[in-house]
C-alpha atoms as one frame of an Amber mdcrd trajectory, in Angstrom:
protein
   0.000   0.000   0.000   2.777   2.402   0.950   4.749   1.576  -2.211   1.651
   2.343  -4.316   1.273   5.708  -2.569   4.937   6.521  -3.212   4.554   5.544
  -6.869   1.537   7.812  -7.307   2.659  10.785  -5.222   6.457  10.722  -5.267
   6.518  14.100  -7.003   4.532  15.641  -4.120   7.032  14.119  -1.688   9.940
  15.499  -3.716   8.355  18.973  -3.670   8.016  18.719   0.103  11.689  17.764
   0.493  12.778  20.706  -1.679  10.522  23.056   0.300  11.905  21.673   3.552
  15.583  21.916   2.535  15.223  25.494   1.253  13.253  26.530   4.348  15.789
  25.042   6.761  18.635  26.630   4.813  16.924  30.047   4.862  16.190  29.760
   8.567  19.725  28.595   9.437  21.333  31.293   7.277  19.359  34.070   8.920
  20.195  32.920  12.438  23.852  32.364  11.594  23.979  36.009  10.492  22.179
  37.092  13.656  24.742  35.247  15.797  27.595  36.903  13.882  25.960  40.290
  14.458  25.620  39.557  18.165  29.258  38.511  18.441  30.355  41.679  16.659
  28.167  43.817  18.925  29.726  42.255  22.007  33.229  42.785  20.595  32.402
  46.428  19.929  30.980  46.734  23.446  34.187  45.481  25.025  36.315  47.605
  22.690  34.547  50.961  22.859  32.422  51.010  26.005  35.023  51.710  28.656
  34.703  54.273  31.432  34.939  57.764  30.012  34.225  56.659  26.432  32.388
  59.175  24.233  30.117  56.361  23.051  28.614  55.498  26.448  25.382  57.317
  25.633  24.928  55.560  22.272  23.088  52.250  21.582  26.398  50.478  20.909
  27.128  50.777  24.636  23.662  49.776  25.846  24.325  46.160  26.803  20.650
  45.311  27.225  19.881  46.547  23.709  22.731  44.806  21.891  22.322  41.473
  23.707  18.561  41.050  23.617  16.888  38.482  21.378  15.636  39.667  17.981
  11.958  40.475  17.616   9.570  37.866  16.215   8.081  39.596  13.167  11.340
  41.167  12.019  13.068  37.772  12.092  10.106  36.098  10.410   9.897  38.502
   7.468  13.674  38.542   7.026  13.700  34.729   6.834  10.887  34.654   4.268
  12.668  37.375   2.277  15.961  35.470   2.145  17.270  34.569  -1.299  16.881
  30.816  -0.800  13.359  30.668   0.592  10.979  29.448  -2.160   9.025  32.404
  -3.502   8.181  34.026  -6.813   9.013  31.807  -9.808  10.579  29.125  -7.603
   7.400  28.811  -5.549   5.264  28.648  -8.694   7.344  25.802 -10.134   7.382
  23.842  -6.870   3.594  24.084  -6.739   2.675  23.399 -10.370   5.186  20.691
 -11.373   3.817  17.983  -9.016   0.251  18.931  -9.954   1.033  18.711 -13.676
   2.694  15.340 -13.141  -0.288  14.012 -11.185  -2.910  15.300 -13.662  -1.157
  14.236 -16.865  -0.446  10.811 -15.403  -4.096  10.505 -14.366  -5.522  11.486
 -17.751  -3.018   9.406 -19.734  -3.514   6.261 -17.630  -7.220   5.861 -18.413
  -8.049   5.534 -14.713 -11.014   7.817 -15.232 -12.805   5.124 -17.293 -12.588
   2.616 -14.441 -13.673   5.178 -11.882 -16.734   6.141 -13.950 -18.023   2.575
 -13.597 -17.949   2.842  -9.805 -18.889   6.406  -8.891 -20.515   9.527 -10.364
 -18.453  11.997 -12.336 -19.075  14.777  -9.780 -17.181  12.800  -7.131 -14.345
  12.064  -9.554 -14.084  15.751 -10.461 -14.060  16.931  -6.845 -11.535  14.250
  -5.901  -9.240  15.326  -8.748  -9.374  18.958  -7.608  -8.791  18.092  -3.943
  -5.837  15.827  -4.772  -4.350  18.678  -6.817  -4.896  21.081  -3.917  -2.980
  18.663  -1.677   0.276  20.040  -3.085  -0.110  23.178  -0.964   0.601  21.161
   2.194   4.417  21.123   1.773   4.299  24.910   1.477   1.990  25.269   4.504
   4.063  22.907   6.629   7.322  24.701   5.846   5.754  28.084   6.618   4.463
  26.657   9.912   7.905  25.255  10.782   9.505  28.658  10.216   6.834  30.311
  12.356   7.507  27.780  15.121  11.289  28.025  14.862  11.187  31.819  14.857
   8.988  31.864  17.952  11.522  29.651  19.784  14.596  31.743  18.930  13.163
  35.244  19.311  11.806  37.292  22.156   8.425  35.607  22.727   6.969  38.810
  24.151   7.212  40.458  20.720   4.684  37.998  19.241   1.791  39.740  20.995
   3.637  43.021  21.529   5.629  43.773  18.355   8.817  45.783  18.758   8.099
  49.449  17.836  11.507  49.894  16.158  12.277  46.608  14.401   8.798  45.235
  13.694   6.862  48.407  13.019   9.347  51.026  11.823  11.994  48.948  10.027
   9.380  46.720   8.360   6.946  49.609   7.781   4.176  47.629   9.488   2.997
  50.212  11.978  -0.769  49.769  11.573  -0.635  46.187  10.241   0.796  44.880
  13.517  -1.781  46.538  15.738  -3.400  43.100  15.811  -0.459  40.647  15.490
  -2.559  37.469  15.653  -4.727  38.690  12.785  -1.560  39.492  10.834  -0.269
  35.927  11.269  -3.590  34.433  10.145  -3.743  36.908   7.251  -0.211  36.007
   6.161  -1.017  32.301   6.065  -4.387  32.683   4.352  -3.245  35.056   1.588
  -0.236  32.923   0.671  -2.347  29.749   0.678  -4.851  31.465  -1.620  -2.081
  32.509  -4.024  -0.770  28.922  -4.111  -4.309  27.687  -4.825  -4.531  30.198
  -7.677  -1.437  28.569  -9.230  -3.066  25.152  -8.872  -6.372  26.338 -10.358
  -4.545  27.670 -13.406  -2.661  24.362 -13.669  -5.927  22.430 -13.458  -7.399
  24.603 -16.199  -4.405  24.080 -18.505  -4.228  20.324 -17.866  -7.843  19.938
 -18.834  -6.722  20.315 -22.464  -2.994  19.535 -22.437  -2.074  16.046 -21.225
   1.639  16.127 -21.950   3.599  16.784 -18.767   6.222  19.124 -20.222   3.802
  21.057 -22.416   1.282  21.418 -19.565   3.978  22.607 -17.164   5.334  25.208
 -19.594   1.875  26.523 -20.531   0.819  26.672 -16.863   3.947  28.621 -15.942
   3.636  30.999 -18.910  -0.046  31.581 -18.117   0.742  32.504 -14.500   3.529
  34.844 -15.605   1.207  36.356 -18.221  -1.448  37.061 -15.601   1.206  38.638
 -13.385   2.389  40.886 -16.232  -1.203  41.901 -16.960  -1.716  42.811 -13.301
   1.555  44.746 -13.085   1.447  46.534 -16.434  -2.243  46.728 -17.199  -3.946
  46.991 -13.820  -1.227  48.623 -11.721   0.816  50.788 -14.106  -1.825  51.877
 -16.637  -5.021  51.900 -14.568  -4.320  52.284 -10.827  -1.151  54.390 -11.034
  -1.663  56.388 -14.257  -5.435  56.890 -14.345  -6.494  56.684 -10.697  -3.229
  58.245  -9.403  -3.068  55.750  -6.531  -0.155  53.659  -5.267  -1.778  50.494
  -3.956  -1.734  48.589  -7.267   1.672  47.109  -6.417  -0.116  44.935  -3.834
  -1.978  43.136  -6.613   0.859  40.748  -7.276   0.236  36.997  -7.373   3.946
  36.087  -7.439   5.302  37.844  -4.374   2.771  37.278  -1.623   5.378  35.643
   0.622   7.657  38.706   0.534   4.792  40.891   1.793   3.511  44.095   0.279
   0.305  45.567   1.689   0.135  49.042   0.201  -3.603  48.427  -0.261  -3.949
  47.372   3.385  -4.391  43.864   4.760  -8.065  43.817   3.845  -7.395  44.961
   0.288  -4.731  42.319  -0.343  -6.912  39.581   1.187  -9.886  40.672  -0.940
  -7.674  40.560  -4.045  -6.377  37.062  -3.170  -9.931  35.801  -2.603 -11.081
  37.356  -5.890  -8.245  35.727  -7.833  -9.007  32.361  -6.225 -12.724  32.596
  -7.036 -12.087  33.665 -10.645  -9.581  30.883 -11.304 -11.802  28.328  -9.550
 -14.661  29.318 -11.873 -12.322  28.574 -14.794 -11.745  25.106 -13.349 -15.438
  24.566 -12.650 -16.573  25.387 -16.185 -13.677  23.598 -17.899 -14.381  20.329
 -16.017 -18.159  20.590 -16.117 -18.675  18.609 -19.338 -17.975  14.943 -18.648
 -18.403  13.878 -22.277 -15.717  16.264 -23.566 -13.223  15.038 -20.972 -13.945
  11.411 -21.884 -13.510  12.198 -25.580 -10.164  13.930 -24.933  -8.937  10.964
 -22.885 -10.050   8.489 -25.550  -7.935  10.330 -28.115  -4.735   9.726 -26.127
């Protein structure tokens, strides 16, 4: 039973391992740099903070300040923003490749014909969508692990009481962190919705294209095309040029993990929900006709 599961879902497992390795590397790299910074601060303290030093009134000579643990949200965002953490095009590929592999293998195998003899098409369709959605779990689990690890290594008090300097001023999250628990939930939900948008687009493309490499390329190009339309058409031409507003940069389906909420948390969440609903409708209508899907599979 286990060997059958591995055979069917090994690509999902591989995606999880890649997510996990990149997440651990990003987390370890950030904290290695933090430890180097702390060591340097302590060296500077011993070197410059002697009695009568002109620097005694500066932060470099405030031992409590230079030795305290980093704040939670600052460390979290810096880890997610690291070069190695999967985001942007890397995140898109890690999400869509296993889904393309699963869908093309399913359609090419003829399994659907056997399943239609045992259960209604509606159940098959919903099962196919849910199994495709399962590829968000590696991403969710790695995000959760970084949240957990960050909470263990940082000042736990800053989770509910964000640091005014590092969390709010340096990250420009003054109003967003007024309710830190809501921010954490918002961060998870919006990034999950963006990942589901990638999967919906992949489902839509795989409805017609059953070759793994072709489906993967078209899915990726479609996602990039939508991103370019949002950046150039919606943001640059409409929101920025015509409306003279600056929140259009938040409407970006590729960089949710790096965080940009110029439109406010509610605006970004509303945009993510809208994109999910629109792409899900594409999936719903493209998989609605059972006869067309059967005919396409019979042609393989």
